[in-house]
C-alpha positions, -999 to +999 in steps of 0.1 A: -341+758+894-307+743+886-293+750+851-297+721+827-267+700+818-256+695+782-270+660+782-303+673+795-305+701+769-298+675+742-325+652+756-351+680+756-342+689+719-344+653+709-377+647+725-392+679+710-378+671+675-392+636+676-426+649+686-428+671+656-414+705+668-397+719+637-380+747+656-363+721+679-353+700+648-337+731+632-318+739+664-306+703+666-294+704+630-275+736+637-258+720+667-248+690+646-234+712+618-214+732+644-200+701+661-213+712+696-213+690+727-251+691+726-250+675+692-228+647+703-251+639+733-281+641+709-266+618+684-257+592+710-293+593+721-308+593+685-286+567+668-303+537+684-337+552+673-327+556+637-328+530+609-365+533+598-360+559+571-349+552+535-316+572+530-312+580+493-280+596+480-283+617+449-251+626+431-236+633+397-218+660+377-228+697+377-256+704+353-272+669+355-302+684+373-299+671+408-319+698+426-346+696+399-348+659+404-350+662+442-379+687+438-397+664+415-392+635+439-406+655+467-437+662+447-443+625+440-435+615+476-459+640+491-486+629+467-481+594+481-485+608+516-449+602+526-427+626+546-394+636+532-363+654+545-335+668+523-299+674+532-286+695+503-248+701+503-234+731+485-198+741+478-183+764+503-166+797+499-129+793+506-129+826+524-160+825+546-167+788+546-204+795+538-225+778+512-225+797+479-259+782+467-276+777+501-310+791+489-326+761+472-349+781+449-365+751+432-376+736+466-390+767+482-425+759+473-424+731+500-411+755+528-446+756+544-453+719+541-451+701+575-442+669+557-411+683+541-379+696+558-350+709+537-316+717+551-288+732+531-253+726+544-220+739+534-193+714+525-167+735+543-139+720+523-149+684+531-140+661+502-163+634+489-193+654+479-209+656+514-204+679+544-186+663+573-219+663+592-243+651+564-246+616+578-253+629+613-280+652+599-295+622+581-295+603+614-314+632+631-340+632+603-343+594+605-348+594+642-373+622+639-396+599+619-392+610+582-400+583+558-373+592+533-341+613+535-326+626+503-289+634+505-279+657+476-242+660+471-221+690+460-219+679+424-183+679+415-182+646+397-162+615+400-149+621+436-183+619+452-182+582+463-186+589+500-223+591+496-225+553+491-214+549+527-241+572+540-271+561+518-292+529+516-296+536+479-272+556+457-286+574+427-261+587+401-274+613+376-260+616+341-272+639+313-272+632+276-241+641+256-222+654+286-186+646+278-171+616+262-182+580+270-148+572+285-156+597+313-190+581+318-176+546+325-148+556+348-145+534+379-155+554+410-188+573+410-207+550+387-192+520+404-211+528+437-244+535+419-275+514+428-295+533+402-282+554+373-306+581+360-302+597+326-319+630+333-332+655+307-347+627+288-363+651+264-329+659+249-316+642+218-294+613+226-309+605+260-321+570+251-288+563+233-269+573+265-291+551+286-285+521+262-248+527+263-248+528+301-268+496+303-243+478+281-212+492+299-223+489+335-216+452+339-198+442+371-165+426+366-162+389+373-152+383+409-116+372+412-105+345+436-082+370+453-109+397+457-111+411+492-140+393+509-146+422+532-154+445+503-189+448+489-195+427+457-197+446+424-233+454+413-251+461+380-272+492+386-305+497+370-306+525+344-336+548+341-345+579+320-363+609+335-371+645+326-373+661+360-385+695+348-418+679+335-419+650+360-417+623+333-401+591+347-402+603+383-429+579+394-409+550+378-378+562+397-397+561+430-408+525+422-372+516+416-361+532+448-387+513+468-377+481+450-340+486+459-350+494+495-368+462+498-339+442+483-314+457+507-336+450+537-337+413+529-305+408+509-278+432+521-246+413+528-226+415+560-197+429+540-218+458+527-231+466+562-195+465+575-183+487+547-209+514+556-202+511+593-165+514+588-169+546+567-192+562+592-168+555+621-138+566+601-155+600+594-161+606+631-126+594+639-111+619+614-132+647+629-121+638+664-084+639+654-088+673+638-106+686+669-079+674+692-050+688+671-068+721+671-074+721+708-055+748+729-032+722+745-020+710+710-025+740+688+010+755+690+027+722+684+004+713+655+010+746+638+048+742+643+046+708+626+026+722+597+051+751+593+080+727+592+063+707+564+056+740+545+093+749+547+103+713+536+121+708+568+098+678+577+082+654+554+044+647+557+050+611+569+073+622+597+048+650+605+020+625+608+040+603+631+048+633+653+012+644+655-001+609+663+026+606+691+013+640+704-022+627+706-010+595+724+005+616+752-028+624+770-066+623+769-086+643+744-087+681+750-116+694+731-110+730+741 
């Protein structure tokens, strides 16, 4: 029998994953994380089939309790009979590139539950709180039929705005008395929030923190010269939870469902365009990196980087030179 082509292998994996084969799903996610050709063929096949799941991004500073909150949400979702997938992104070792905290201890009790699939991914140096392949992994879970996909970011703080482009609903966690209030109201992370959750609600100051956030998180008045292609500012709902005990988690799920329904009926074209632009830009950036690292370009690319390192070439001229190099011929993916 003739050997299967890459496209055929991808199709077999996709069909098996969509029929409930968890081993095939795991293999597909590994291919996605490793940027293989099988993954690209699979994603081309799966993308038109996605769109049914609710993608929820969960972000916030370290220590706010993101993993504990995710575990508590899984419990409530499963009690409601809903299937849930988790993409948990961990910081990478700068030496090996592996995830330092890949073993999600708090979620291990769900490892044998067929209605739950948890995938830890290393950020591999990718900025923005997600791994470069997090959105692709979410697409795989979406097309595989999961009701809700939780995207848990690295947890480095204010830089993690990329999750808003990947998720239907962005949840930002805060904890009581964590840093000064000026830090809490910085534009950036909280600006992209659809829901703000003050976790560890059993601590002193939790309700005060929530009240301050409700007062502070008021969208600025739209200016006449505001870019019409940017999403309009929003006022996120503020909730209080104690993930360790489950207090407030059912209310959080109600808020998530309410926001999901609102976006289904009221999401603006500008918001949809913003998300699509971010997704395409991420793939474009990955393609550029791959082409520059391909055998045909590797030596020239390294020489340009060396020239910048020696201050013989400025970064702008280097960028122009590398873009001209890519213009010379078709992609060589090595």
